[in-house]
A tleap script that builds the chain and sets N, CA, C and O, in Angstrom:
source leaprc.protein.ff14SB
mol = sequence {
  NMET SER ASP SER MET ASN VAL ILE LEU LEU
  GLU LYS LEU PRO GLU GLY GLY LEU ARG GLN
  ILE GLU GLU ARG LEU TRP SER ALA ALA MET
  ILE ALA ALA LEU GLU HIE VAL ASN TYR LEU
  VAL VAL ASP GLY ARG GLU TYR GLU THR ILE
  GLU GLY ARG LEU ASN VAL ASP SER GLY HIE
  LEU GLU LEU LEU LEU VAL PRO MET GLN SER
  CVAL
}
set mol.1.N position { 18.190 -0.823 -28.155 }
set mol.1.CA position { 17.827 0.001 -27.030 }
set mol.1.C position { 17.251 -0.877 -25.915 }
set mol.1.O position { 16.431 -1.757 -26.176 }
set mol.2.N position { 17.676 -0.637 -24.690 }
set mol.2.CA position { 17.253 -1.425 -23.542 }
set mol.2.C position { 15.826 -1.077 -23.144 }
set mol.2.O position { 15.390 0.065 -23.286 }
set mol.3.N position { 15.100 -2.080 -22.643 }
set mol.3.CA position { 13.738 -1.814 -22.176 }
set mol.3.C position { 13.685 -1.787 -20.648 }
set mol.3.O position { 12.665 -2.133 -20.051 }
set mol.4.N position { 14.786 -1.375 -20.022 }
set mol.4.CA position { 14.815 -1.235 -18.566 }
set mol.4.C position { 15.608 0.019 -18.194 }
set mol.4.O position { 16.356 0.567 -19.004 }
set mol.5.N position { 15.423 0.453 -16.952 }
set mol.5.CA position { 16.101 1.663 -16.489 }
set mol.5.C position { 16.385 1.534 -15.000 }
set mol.5.O position { 15.623 0.912 -14.261 }
set mol.6.N position { 17.485 2.127 -14.573 }
set mol.6.CA position { 17.812 2.168 -13.161 }
set mol.6.C position { 16.905 3.191 -12.477 }
set mol.6.O position { 16.813 4.337 -12.917 }
set mol.7.N position { 16.237 2.773 -11.401 }
set mol.7.CA position { 15.326 3.641 -10.658 }
set mol.7.C position { 15.859 3.785 -9.236 }
set mol.7.O position { 16.191 2.797 -8.581 }
set mol.8.N position { 15.935 5.026 -8.771 }
set mol.8.CA position { 16.375 5.316 -7.410 }
set mol.8.C position { 15.162 5.803 -6.628 }
set mol.8.O position { 14.492 6.751 -7.037 }
set mol.9.N position { 14.881 5.144 -5.495 }
set mol.9.CA position { 13.775 5.533 -4.632 }
set mol.9.C position { 14.339 6.344 -3.474 }
set mol.9.O position { 15.227 5.885 -2.756 }
set mol.10.N position { 13.813 7.562 -3.299 }
set mol.10.CA position { 14.283 8.474 -2.263 }
set mol.10.C position { 13.136 8.788 -1.315 }
set mol.10.O position { 12.052 9.171 -1.755 }
set mol.11.N position { 13.370 8.628 -0.011 }
set mol.11.CA position { 12.369 8.962 0.995 }
set mol.11.C position { 12.602 10.386 1.473 }
set mol.11.O position { 13.717 10.756 1.841 }
set mol.12.N position { 11.533 11.183 1.463 }
set mol.12.CA position { 11.620 12.541 2.001 }
set mol.12.C position { 11.433 12.446 3.515 }
set mol.12.O position { 10.391 11.998 3.993 }
set mol.13.N position { 12.447 12.868 4.258 }
set mol.13.CA position { 12.413 12.784 5.714 }
set mol.13.C position { 11.643 13.957 6.304 }
set mol.13.O position { 11.564 15.013 5.676 }
set mol.14.N position { 11.068 13.796 7.506 }
set mol.14.CA position { 10.274 14.871 8.119 }
set mol.14.C position { 11.026 16.190 8.250 }
set mol.14.O position { 10.421 17.257 8.145 }
set mol.15.N position { 12.333 16.132 8.478 }
set mol.15.CA position { 13.111 17.366 8.628 }
set mol.15.C position { 13.533 17.961 7.284 }
set mol.15.O position { 14.227 18.977 7.245 }
set mol.16.N position { 13.114 17.325 6.176 }
set mol.16.CA position { 13.368 17.879 4.855 }
set mol.16.C position { 14.482 17.214 4.063 }
set mol.16.O position { 14.613 17.460 2.864 }
set mol.17.N position { 15.283 16.382 4.705 }
set mol.17.CA position { 16.368 15.701 4.009 }
set mol.17.C position { 15.855 14.534 3.175 }
set mol.17.O position { 14.661 14.235 3.174 }
set mol.18.N position { 16.765 13.883 2.473 }
set mol.18.CA position { 16.428 12.731 1.646 }
set mol.18.C position { 17.254 11.527 2.079 }
set mol.18.O position { 18.413 11.659 2.474 }
set mol.19.N position { 16.633 10.344 1.998 }
set mol.19.CA position { 17.333 9.092 2.283 }
set mol.19.C position { 17.069 8.138 1.130 }
set mol.19.O position { 15.919 7.901 0.759 }
set mol.20.N position { 18.139 7.592 0.567 }
set mol.20.CA position { 17.953 6.635 -0.523 }
set mol.20.C position { 17.490 5.306 0.053 }
set mol.20.O position { 18.161 4.711 0.896 }
set mol.21.N position { 16.337 4.852 -0.413 }
set mol.21.CA position { 15.782 3.579 0.035 }
set mol.21.C position { 16.432 2.434 -0.733 }
set mol.21.O position { 16.868 1.445 -0.144 }
set mol.22.N position { 16.490 2.583 -2.058 }
set mol.22.CA position { 17.105 1.549 -2.882 }
set mol.22.C position { 17.340 2.055 -4.295 }
set mol.22.O position { 16.806 3.083 -4.710 }
set mol.23.N position { 18.139 1.313 -5.004 }
set mol.23.CA position { 18.375 1.536 -6.427 }
set mol.23.C position { 18.237 0.181 -7.093 }
set mol.23.O position { 18.875 -0.792 -6.692 }
set mol.24.N position { 17.391 0.130 -8.122 }
set mol.24.CA position { 17.094 -1.164 -8.734 }
set mol.24.C position { 16.771 -0.967 -10.214 }
set mol.24.O position { 16.291 0.095 -10.611 }
set mol.25.N position { 17.028 -1.970 -11.014 }
set mol.25.CA position { 16.683 -1.957 -12.428 }
set mol.25.C position { 15.191 -2.281 -12.566 }
set mol.25.O position { 14.733 -3.321 -12.094 }
set mol.26.N position { 14.440 -1.390 -13.212 }
set mol.26.CA position { 13.013 -1.608 -13.448 }
set mol.26.C position { 12.777 -1.876 -14.925 }
set mol.26.O position { 13.448 -1.308 -15.787 }
set mol.27.N position { 11.819 -2.745 -15.205 }
set mol.27.CA position { 11.435 -3.013 -16.590 }
set mol.27.C position { 10.600 -1.844 -17.110 }
set mol.27.O position { 10.099 -1.025 -16.339 }
set mol.28.N position { 10.465 -1.789 -18.418 }
set mol.28.CA position { 9.641 -0.747 -19.041 }
set mol.28.C position { 8.193 -0.850 -18.571 }
set mol.28.O position { 7.515 0.167 -18.428 }
set mol.29.N position { 7.715 -2.066 -18.329 }
set mol.29.CA position { 6.333 -2.258 -17.866 }
set mol.29.C position { 6.138 -1.679 -16.460 }
set mol.29.O position { 5.099 -1.083 -16.177 }
set mol.30.N position { 7.128 -1.851 -15.581 }
set mol.30.CA position { 7.020 -1.289 -14.221 }
set mol.30.C position { 7.024 0.233 -14.279 }
set mol.30.O position { 6.266 0.883 -13.559 }
set mol.31.N position { 7.863 0.801 -15.122 }
set mol.31.CA position { 7.917 2.263 -15.256 }
set mol.31.C position { 6.602 2.788 -15.827 }
set mol.31.O position { 6.088 3.812 -15.377 }
set mol.32.N position { 6.065 2.091 -16.809 }
set mol.32.CA position { 4.783 2.496 -17.399 }
set mol.32.C position { 3.660 2.423 -16.371 }
set mol.32.O position { 2.719 3.214 -16.436 }
set mol.33.N position { 3.736 1.495 -15.428 }
set mol.33.CA position { 2.701 1.349 -14.397 }
set mol.33.C position { 2.639 2.566 -13.493 }
set mol.33.O position { 1.608 2.813 -12.868 }
set mol.34.N position { 3.722 3.335 -13.411 }
set mol.34.CA position { 3.730 4.543 -12.571 }
set mol.34.C position { 2.658 5.539 -13.001 }
set mol.34.O position { 2.234 6.382 -12.211 }
set mol.35.N position { 2.224 5.439 -14.247 }
set mol.35.CA position { 1.181 6.313 -14.763 }
set mol.35.C position { -0.153 6.087 -14.048 }
set mol.35.O position { -1.014 6.967 -14.019 }
set mol.36.N position { -0.308 4.888 -13.472 }
set mol.36.CA position { -1.596 4.484 -12.908 }
set mol.36.C position { -1.574 4.294 -11.397 }
set mol.36.O position { -2.604 3.957 -10.812 }
set mol.37.N position { -0.442 4.499 -10.754 }
set mol.37.CA position { -0.355 4.258 -9.314 }
set mol.37.C position { 0.112 5.512 -8.573 }
set mol.37.O position { 0.810 6.361 -9.128 }
set mol.38.N position { -0.288 5.602 -7.324 }
set mol.38.CA position { 0.152 6.690 -6.452 }
set mol.38.C position { 0.974 6.177 -5.280 }
set mol.38.O position { 1.605 6.958 -4.568 }
set mol.39.N position { 0.965 4.851 -5.079 }
set mol.39.CA position { 1.619 4.265 -3.919 }
set mol.39.C position { 2.519 3.108 -4.350 }
set mol.39.O position { 2.215 2.389 -5.302 }
set mol.40.N position { 3.636 2.941 -3.629 }
set mol.40.CA position { 4.560 1.833 -3.858 }
set mol.40.C position { 4.773 1.110 -2.541 }
set mol.40.O position { 4.766 1.737 -1.481 }
set mol.41.N position { 4.963 -0.208 -2.597 }
set mol.41.CA position { 5.324 -0.983 -1.420 }
set mol.41.C position { 6.754 -1.463 -1.625 }
set mol.41.O position { 7.069 -2.132 -2.609 }
set mol.42.N position { 7.621 -1.104 -0.663 }
set mol.42.CA position { 9.040 -1.470 -0.725 }
set mol.42.C position { 9.416 -2.083 0.616 }
set mol.42.O position { 9.239 -1.459 1.663 }
set mol.43.N position { 9.934 -3.302 0.584 }
set mol.43.CA position { 10.307 -4.003 1.819 }
set mol.43.C position { 9.166 -4.023 2.829 }
set mol.43.O position { 9.391 -3.871 4.029 }
set mol.44.N position { 7.938 -4.212 2.339 }
set mol.44.CA position { 6.774 -4.313 3.205 }
set mol.44.C position { 6.248 -2.987 3.738 }
set mol.44.O position { 5.316 -2.970 4.543 }
set mol.45.N position { 6.828 -1.889 3.302 }
set mol.45.CA position { 6.420 -0.561 3.759 }
set mol.45.C position { 5.774 0.206 2.609 }
set mol.45.O position { 6.268 0.168 1.482 }
set mol.46.N position { 4.673 0.901 2.888 }
set mol.46.CA position { 3.962 1.632 1.832 }
set mol.46.C position { 4.402 3.097 1.797 }
set mol.46.O position { 4.544 3.753 2.829 }
set mol.47.N position { 4.610 3.579 0.579 }
set mol.47.CA position { 5.030 4.963 0.344 }
set mol.47.C position { 4.124 5.600 -0.683 }
set mol.47.O position { 3.642 4.929 -1.596 }
set mol.48.N position { 3.888 6.899 -0.538 }
set mol.48.CA position { 3.176 7.663 -1.557 }
set mol.48.C position { 4.203 8.297 -2.476 }
set mol.48.O position { 5.191 8.866 -2.011 }
set mol.49.N position { 3.976 8.203 -3.779 }
set mol.49.CA position { 4.881 8.838 -4.730 }
set mol.49.C position { 4.515 10.318 -4.836 }
set mol.49.O position { 3.361 10.663 -5.090 }
set mol.50.N position { 5.502 11.185 -4.639 }
set mol.50.CA position { 5.284 12.626 -4.666 }
set mol.50.C position { 5.635 13.196 -6.037 }
set mol.50.O position { 4.850 13.941 -6.624 }
set mol.51.N position { 6.792 12.850 -6.535 }
set mol.51.CA position { 7.204 13.325 -7.853 }
set mol.51.C position { 8.336 12.453 -8.372 }
set mol.51.O position { 8.943 11.682 -7.629 }
set mol.52.N position { 8.601 12.593 -9.646 }
set mol.52.CA position { 9.687 11.862 -10.281 }
set mol.52.C position { 10.567 12.810 -11.068 }
set mol.52.O position { 10.132 13.871 -11.515 }
set mol.53.N position { 11.810 12.405 -11.225 }
set mol.53.CA position { 12.763 13.225 -11.986 }
set mol.53.C position { 13.606 12.284 -12.838 }
set mol.53.O position { 14.158 11.298 -12.347 }
set mol.54.N position { 13.691 12.605 -14.101 }
set mol.54.CA position { 14.567 11.859 -15.001 }
set mol.54.C position { 15.904 12.578 -15.037 }
set mol.54.O position { 16.002 13.697 -15.542 }
set mol.55.N position { 16.927 11.940 -14.504 }
set mol.55.CA position { 18.262 12.518 -14.479 }
set mol.55.C position { 18.980 12.053 -15.748 }
set mol.55.O position { 19.517 10.946 -15.801 }
set mol.56.N position { 18.981 12.898 -16.748 }
set mol.56.CA position { 19.559 12.553 -18.051 }
set mol.56.C position { 21.073 12.362 -17.942 }
set mol.56.O position { 21.647 11.519 -18.631 }
set mol.57.N position { 21.717 13.148 -17.073 }
set mol.57.CA position { 23.165 13.036 -16.914 }
set mol.57.C position { 23.582 11.655 -16.423 }
set mol.57.O position { 24.559 11.090 -16.915 }
set mol.58.N position { 22.842 11.104 -15.449 }
set mol.58.CA position { 23.211 9.802 -14.891 }
set mol.58.C position { 22.429 8.647 -15.504 }
set mol.58.O position { 22.802 7.486 -15.333 }
set mol.59.N position { 21.342 8.957 -16.221 }
set mol.59.CA position { 20.528 7.901 -16.816 }
set mol.59.C position { 19.630 7.196 -15.813 }
set mol.59.O position { 19.268 6.037 -16.017 }
set mol.60.N position { 19.264 7.884 -14.724 }
set mol.60.CA position { 18.418 7.316 -13.686 }
set mol.60.C position { 17.060 8.009 -13.648 }
set mol.60.O position { 16.933 9.191 -13.966 }
set mol.61.N position { 16.052 7.238 -13.251 }
set mol.61.CA position { 14.760 7.791 -12.897 }
set mol.61.C position { 14.741 7.850 -11.373 }
set mol.61.O position { 14.936 6.828 -10.715 }
set mol.62.N position { 14.510 9.030 -10.806 }
set mol.62.CA position { 14.503 9.210 -9.356 }
set mol.62.C position { 13.084 9.497 -8.907 }
set mol.62.O position { 12.434 10.400 -9.435 }
set mol.63.N position { 12.597 8.731 -7.930 }
set mol.63.CA position { 11.250 8.911 -7.419 }
set mol.63.C position { 11.308 9.373 -5.977 }
set mol.63.O position { 11.980 8.759 -5.148 }
set mol.64.N position { 10.598 10.462 -5.675 }
set mol.64.CA position { 10.528 11.002 -4.325 }
set mol.64.C position { 9.293 10.409 -3.643 }
set mol.64.O position { 8.187 10.488 -4.177 }
set mol.65.N position { 9.483 9.819 -2.471 }
set mol.65.CA position { 8.420 9.120 -1.749 }
set mol.65.C position { 8.290 9.639 -0.319 }
set mol.65.O position { 9.262 10.100 0.279 }
set mol.66.N position { 7.081 9.556 0.214 }
set mol.66.CA position { 6.879 9.805 1.640 }
set mol.66.C position { 6.205 8.570 2.226 }
set mol.66.O position { 5.309 7.999 1.603 }
set mol.67.N position { 6.629 8.151 3.425 }
set mol.67.CA position { 6.047 6.953 4.019 }
set mol.67.C position { 4.603 7.199 4.459 }
set mol.67.O position { 4.265 8.286 4.928 }
set mol.68.N position { 3.768 6.193 4.304 }
set mol.68.CA position { 2.385 6.253 4.782 }
set mol.68.C position { 2.390 5.839 6.247 }
set mol.68.O position { 3.180 4.991 6.660 }
set mol.69.N position { 1.511 6.438 7.018 }
set mol.69.CA position { 1.405 6.100 8.438 }
set mol.69.C position { 0.745 4.733 8.591 }
set mol.69.O position { -0.245 4.438 7.922 }
set mol.70.N position { 1.286 3.916 9.457 }
set mol.70.CA position { 0.679 2.617 9.760 }
set mol.70.C position { -0.552 2.825 10.622 }
set mol.70.O position { -0.570 3.680 11.507 }
set mol.71.N position { -1.576 2.034 10.354 }
set mol.71.CA position { -2.823 2.185 11.119 }
set mol.71.C position { -2.832 1.260 12.301 }
set mol.71.O position { -3.798 1.243 13.064 }
savepdb mol mol.pdb
quit
């Protein structure tokens, strides 16, 4: 059994749509870290994690994110 999973990061747009930020293979340790974090940094941009969905049909973990406002 593999200790990694494909993770898809989706940004929730202000008008309600979704935009795929990236798809990447995550290790089991990175997935386990989601239990302890509320924010992710991707390409230098910070996002708040809103919810996650395990898509059993495709074998992907999908994370819904909203961008944090820059100060």
